[in-house]
C-alpha positions in Angstrom: -28.8 3.1 0.0 -26.3 5.3 1.8 -25.7 8.9 0.9 -23.2 9.5 -1.8 -21.4 12.5 -3.3 -20.7 12.8 -7.0 -17.0 12.7 -7.9 -15.5 13.3 -11.3 -12.1 13.0 -12.9 -10.5 12.5 -16.2 -8.8 9.4 -17.5 -7.2 8.4 -20.8 -9.6 6.9 -23.4 -8.0 3.4 -23.0 -8.7 3.4 -19.3 -12.3 4.4 -19.9 -12.6 1.6 -22.5 -11.1 -0.9 -20.1 -13.6 0.1 -17.5 -16.5 -0.2 -19.9 -15.2 -3.7 -20.9 -14.9 -4.8 -17.2 -18.3 -3.4 -16.3 -19.9 -5.4 -19.2 -18.0 -8.6 -18.4 -18.9 -8.4 -14.7 -22.4 -7.0 -15.2 -21.6 -4.3 -12.7 -22.0 -0.5 -13.1 -18.8 1.5 -13.7 -19.5 3.5 -10.6 -19.6 0.3 -8.5 -16.2 -0.8 -9.9 -14.7 2.6 -9.3 -16.0 2.7 -5.8 -14.4 -0.8 -5.1 -11.1 0.4 -6.6 -11.2 3.6 -4.5 -12.0 1.6 -1.3 -9.0 -0.7 -1.9 -6.7 2.2 -2.7 -7.7 4.1 0.4 -7.4 1.1 2.6 -4.0 0.2 1.3 -2.6 3.7 1.6 -4.2 4.3 5.1 -2.4 1.1 6.2 0.9 2.3 4.8 0.7 5.8 6.3 -0.3 4.3 9.7 2.8 2.0 9.6 5.1 4.8 8.5 3.8 7.0 11.4 4.3 4.1 13.8 7.8 3.6 12.6 8.6 7.3 13.0 7.2 7.2 16.5 9.3 4.2 17.3 12.4 6.0 15.9 11.7 9.0 18.1 11.3 6.7 21.1 14.7 5.2 20.5 13.3 1.9 19.3 15.6 1.5 16.3 18.6 -0.5 15.2 21.5 1.4 13.7 22.0 1.0 10.0 25.6 -0.4 10.3 24.4 -3.2 12.6 21.7 -4.2 10.2 24.1 -4.0 7.2 26.7 -6.2 9.0 23.9 -8.7 9.9 22.7 -8.9 6.3 26.3 -9.3 5.0 26.6 -12.4 7.2 23.6 -14.2 5.7 24.5 -17.4 4.0 27.9 -17.7 5.5 29.3 -20.0 8.1 29.3 -17.2 10.7 25.7 -15.9 10.1 24.9 -13.5 12.9 21.7 -13.2 15.0 19.3 -10.4 14.2 20.4 -7.2 15.8 18.2 -5.6 18.4 
């Protein structure tokens, strides 16, 4: 088993009860369920932050489409004169 560090935090009683119920239903320890949830949360947020940082870098590098061009393109959707995606 890999090294681990204890971590504690407070939750409302209804969340603690829901965790207990899930642990019993899945025959898994609460700590395992919490670790799985934390892994998913960290992965999702790391992905989001990386994409935000990439977007900001693209913006600084001039790789952006002005808002008014995007807005005009979106307004044309569904009409007979639908425009091509701006670049």
